[in-house]
Each structure stands twice: as structure tokens, then as C-alpha cells.
Steps between C-alpha positions, in 0.01 A plus 500: 500500500691354797792370292815716471551392136347554159283192447249411228261203491343359183195286573374189323201697370731762351705226331190325368345821367833579331505146355866472595676192361799509735623724780687709240169640373403605853822663614570680172206729588684629807670840444811387691540168317595406146493154343839420345418156364350413164144453385488130424822453697602267777516713816334789684779748582465862611661820612363646825617853576768448237653176635457152346283232659455140390767494231677169466403144592402547867161656572505804728125505563385413851204267552294578811804684635753223424767474229568173320144376446335689213526344148834609362442682171133598466227556757141457383237721669239223514623378842591844639277690745712812485848621411677722752774729372731659755720755328863531600748269677357268765776278639370516857140424405553211255868416525746530216343445158621173337650680201610814689212721381459822700236706313206360692313185596212336314301276735244261353213427741312180404124460492331347804155349546226760545240489774244452223526212252615594150485316168628722220592425140670738256548446129745735330634586158810693394624586154584335280352167613571457871208323670485415868284382785538572872309337786500649853346292783472605865350296784506498880422200720469408866263591782644852508606492133857493623632294207541675166576377148572725200589356161592689185561324171598654167550372148583740219656441159513622142670752277624831639517835314865428415599333175546121522437496875262272688486443873337271752457535875358251751473607863361333810507674839355349819477711817397329826451684827391441859369778724480384860460695820875508562653311207498618140668311218521508121637275229554622144579266211562627146577310182566700186594395148584726205594430141583779252589449135726773357555677834628855466845594624651839594726680253853632541608797287852487358725777627554802282155511341183680600205290612287444186136604507270240650347243269137398491437321830363201308835429340673208670865442419502172694490199268166320471663166590622626837316437828506543879349275768477560872356284778460641853397335825461714814392436859475710816379390844435771759371491857458741789383439855386743771683389814345797683257777412793720397764244391499306172762257378527422130691280258500415131686269264482463126680487173477477125643290221528621141608303194559689176587383151562752223609481139513858374711797402735642760460881514510614133746780427382791282794554266415818309249777437316277250399268782708198398539254788723210592430239765610151596227245579570296810345198664480575873399303806446662841419357842423749776429390856413739783419447868381739769412489871420759765402499864444765763274666751280811501386674816318813605536676836495843664767691690319794651342706218699315231358198319758256358455251218814287493597231251800267518570283195760249383506426126667253264516492121700275268515453124676273254542575128606239246525571129662387177477584131608398152537753220401488136605703200451877481172626355472824304170685487352849497303700753250627242487198268583186699668225299396139549805272528506120475436319826814387680541168680676620814556223753342520843767525773590152621545622858392808696774584753459724800644845430417691818333488839431760764373514855352800681440488875393782725363610835283811520352696789257791455286708734220735398434746782187715497352772719198730496265226374751405229509849354879487540684177417869425496638177353857398573667173414813319397584184304817293502533342156751230407566436130666181377542411134709268289574466129600164356719370221247337268754251367625365833227605743763651728455839663637780283439788740317549828359788698406530867437844643251670729351845549270684738218710353289740709158656454353820642156619400260754646134577431314806628126545444408859592144426388330175405522565125870596489808289564851645495778243486876465468735202487859394483551143383771298330515232235765234449675371189751220494854637509754414233815294495789688340575347155824329401606807299512715816803539722275408795358194321285282722412770753145449626292813556223534754141529368436837341260720693247705306367790709165675467374818664135578431236747615140513392140586566192282459142622468189292557195707410271193497426532130859576393837381633836648402867460591773753424854378573846650467787252518872456449657157446875444473634164387874419511677245283847374425717579199861476391685824568835462331636169627291493820143376531319712756153605612516854368213525252156638572161554338267758653130511417295777654155611406140594563218251479127574497232230496125560508207259522132544571162627386515881482156511334219253544545230239845624393808318636864582437828320563843626403776743570831640387864442597793735443837326527826691523745212463875521457818292510659711771821294524654290222846393391475716186466877463302433182212336689509691829181702536319313222154350536494130587393243244125450476392788726266759340456848645121496481243223541125547517186287491142620511204262499131589527166319523156648438174333600250618240204646690246426227592131458531324834785250515706642211845644578738660250874487572808668360864555576805697390855371560809719455871425537778750432821456303717218628871432447628158394867551590691666783669737256151636420570481124218253425141559607139419425253789466208569729177318427131532575227240457123508547272222623119483481240257624155435638324256730137422558367336816152351500296203622427220254275212603552602860881495473727803537678542166769743388611557140831678438675618183785730421797593290861567605717742302186608319682714241751222426808704594838348409737555793786362706333421832769401745874515560643253751805561716710289260433752223257271319182647354160364398231585249172630638182300464294560182130579504343215696131420534351308790157393625358283778181389669476414871207315658444440873297182547 
């Protein structure tokens, strides 16, 4: 209510009741977010307010407020206390996103030790034969229980609903914390291993043909002999110290290392209306290293009737990407009747050269000023961001191109609470994307452009009626980009997304809870280098998105709750010319859970079905114009016991 932004939190209980497998399952229930990756695929990527997040090989999720720490491709909910989603650009608050995302920020908050000891075990099942076990341990020690330990471990493996696909996941997450009188510190360690046989890949549709109707979601064009492996190691150390009753200094340092090996198809192309496909299997190796550090001070003081909360922060982020691949022979198949081809012996790359590195540094200062017992709050701030990046010649290791530019991004936000239950807010904030270097084909080849500034203006109202909370937001986001205009490369292109966004959560009737909302997006390519695309809708951005979920505690059977959900996404274009599109789609989910006491232990049984009516649909279109099949009907069940 006191934040001048549209923010949604998804708690660990919500994720557990949903039986989410990865963060994609959680965020795809948000009416402003759509999952653009693949069921059974290798990454969690999204659109937030019509702009891509987490596409590519550098994670754009923050971990406890810091980039560069979270596992790179998938985040498992087992070690997550809550997920915070801030919608819209947020360069001042979090710094520039590692892959230039501007639609919003997803912040993963890790679990910490409870005040009360916890020993919890969950056994789960998912169709067709996925079986898993999750242990969650929480302990506190010391004379004042100032030392905390939280451990989460997961093992899950077996066949998925997709043809020929099996997967395995092993996760260990250790969270240590110290809560002293003046000093507080945390240490998070995560190790995560995944192995997927026949991982799905996104499709590309050949130009000049309409997008064929979606196949059965169980069909898997990826060859059965293909596979994907990923190994993540993450660490984050944080500390803060109260040097005075109103002054706190803080610092953190961490990083992550990801090794990936993959032998699979590379983006199959749909060739015709019959669904024939062509792809080239490749043997890939990736090495991704990321580092992050922050330090700063927070203080609170009064100047007359005005209360100030001031934060000064210096931040550092660096990444290094190395990759290599060898290609095999082309494989022909079909979307509706996949064809099994002989296994190919494609050599593993003999070396994995560095292809790129980047470094983001920044200094930010923000002040939240409040009066009238915080009924009126004004936040103003500014960040100086420096962006350095370099691309390398993989054969020689020499620098092929480099980039070093800076930008200043401001923030202004206001909150007015005329009564306790109502909050009116407005904000102006900017996001940053790495600027381009003019290509060799341009007359200004080699010119380096400053980081592109995405601008957001937003107004909204929040209601907190104790049993029901709601946010209604109106926003406009404009994102510039560079394109070749004639012989000159210039920053003269623009995408504008504006819309209305309503989210509702709460218990309007005793025993009945709702969570959902609707988003209307009026998106357009307002400036392009072609009259044929000017004014068109951007790739992957639907006009309407809606999610409605409900829970009902049956009054005549204590402990039993029925759940259901409806998910709708409007028509989405695959190309900028708006000649290829996927139709709107709607899916329904149903479930139930029963909480009881067995042998003195709190026990919860859960079961459900996703896409209950087994709808065939195209579920997501990424910014590259790739599209993915929606998940088929999927059954799941679990049992949780607190010892």
C-alpha cells in the first residue's frame, strides 16, 4: 500500500498448494505475465507488460534483491519463501537488468529459518511417471536463537507427459542466518542439477505460410536420443550493521556458475501447412559465470514535519559467457506425427571459448519523504549506470567489438492515502537496455550508442479491505531501439505498450478465496524503418490476458478445499508484419487438497489437473518470433507431513 508501483507477491504456501514445478508455473498465473518458454524446455522466459524477460543465456531474475546469483535457467520453488514481481522498468531500484529486460523485475526471496523448528517431507507425483521427494528442515540455535539454519533438498525424476521425454532434478539449498542486536547476516548456498532427455525446443514458422493449428501437446518433435544437462552453483553472503539507531550500513557479495551440455535440435522450422519440420541437431557446451556485489547505507531522519528514509548504494555486476557447438545432419519430422531419425554421433566441442563479457556498475541515491503520519509519501532518486561489454573472436580470443557507455536514470513516485484502506499512487521510472554498435553495413559503422532508456508513466489505486485487496493500474511504457534507416544506423525506432491492469486477491466470502485479474494491452510499433510495420502490434504481445483462480473450503467436510482456475490469452502475432499469428486460447485447471492430523502429525494431501479439457494450443511467442506448444492435460498429486 505504501509502494508507488504495481507489486505482487506469491508466497511459498501458494506455490506449494499450486504444486508448481518451476517458477514458470507460478508466474504464468499472473494476468500481466505470460510464459514464453516450452513445457519440458530448458528455460523459464516470460513477457511482463508485453516486454521479454529472461530470454537468452543470462538470468534476469534477482535473488534477494541481487542480480547474478539465482540459478540460470530454472528456479525451483522448494527453496523460495516468496516471489516478488514488480511490474514495469526498475533501473533505479535494481540496476540495469543483465539482458536488458525492461518489463519488470522478478525477485526470488529465499527461505529462512523459522522461529519454530520445522521438519517437513513432501512426496509428489506428476504424469506420466514423475516421482519426487522434498525435505524442508528449519532450526534455530543459540541462547537467543540468533543462529538459523534452513535446508531444502529435492530429488525428482521420471517420464513427463511429453512423448519420449524423461527428466531428473536434484536440488540442495542451504540458508544460514544470524540475527544479533546490531548485526544481521545471511549466507545462501544452492546446488542444482538437471537432466532432460528429449528436451523441447521452440519452433520457427517459415515466412509466407500461416501458423498451422497446434498439435497435441504430448507430441514431441525433439529426437528421443537428444538430451540437455545443466549444473548450477550459487552463493550469496549478505550483512548489515546498525551503526546508530537510525543508520544501517550493508554489503553483499555473491555469484553463480553454470555448466550446460546439450545435444538436441536447434529451433525446428515449420515448413508448410501440413506441419513438416526441419531442424539441425547440435552438440553445445556453455559456461556461464556471474558475479555481483553491493554496498551502501540506509538512514532515517526528520526535517521538521517531513520524515526522510534515504538509501545510498553502489553496485557491481559482471558476467562471462563461453560457448561452442558442432552441427550434425538435418532432421526432417512432422509436428503432428513426429518421425524418429537415427541417432547421430556429433562430437562434443573440443574447446569452449569465451564469446562475451559484460560489466554493470552503478551508484544510486533515493529519498522517500513522508508527512501526515505517512499518509503522503514522495520518493525521488537517481542512478548513474555504467555499461561495459565486449564480444570476442572465438577463433583467436581477441576482442571483436567493445562497448562502454553510461546513463542516468531517475525515479519519482508518490503515494497518497486519503483513508487507511485506499492508496493512490503514481510513478515515473526508467529502464535501461544496452545500446547498439552500428553494423559494418551502415555508413556510420562502429558508432557506439548510449544505453536505450525505456520510460514508464503509471497511475493507480490500491484497496485493502482486510478480506480483499485489489490494484488497478494504468501505464504507458515506451522503449526505443536502433535500426538501419537507409544507409545510416540510428536510434529512431520505438515500441509503445500502454494498458490497464487489474489484480484482485482475498476472501470475499468466508471460506472462498480468489486470486486473479485482467490486463488490457494496447501495444504498437510506433516508429519503424518500414511503413509496412509502422503501427503494427509487436511480436508476442496479446491484447487481452486474464487469470481467475478460486478456492472453496467445504463447510461440511473440515479440511477439504476445492480449487479451480481459468487462464485466457488473446491472439498473438508471430511476425512484425502481423501476417502470422496464433489464436487466443483458454485453459481450465481443477484440484483439491485435504488437511488433517494423522498420528499426531499435520498432513496435507493435494491433487489436481492442469489443462483439464486437454486443449491443443500455442502457448507462448517469444520476442524472436519463436512459438511453443501448450502443455497437455497433466495430473499431479502430493502428500506433505510435518514431523
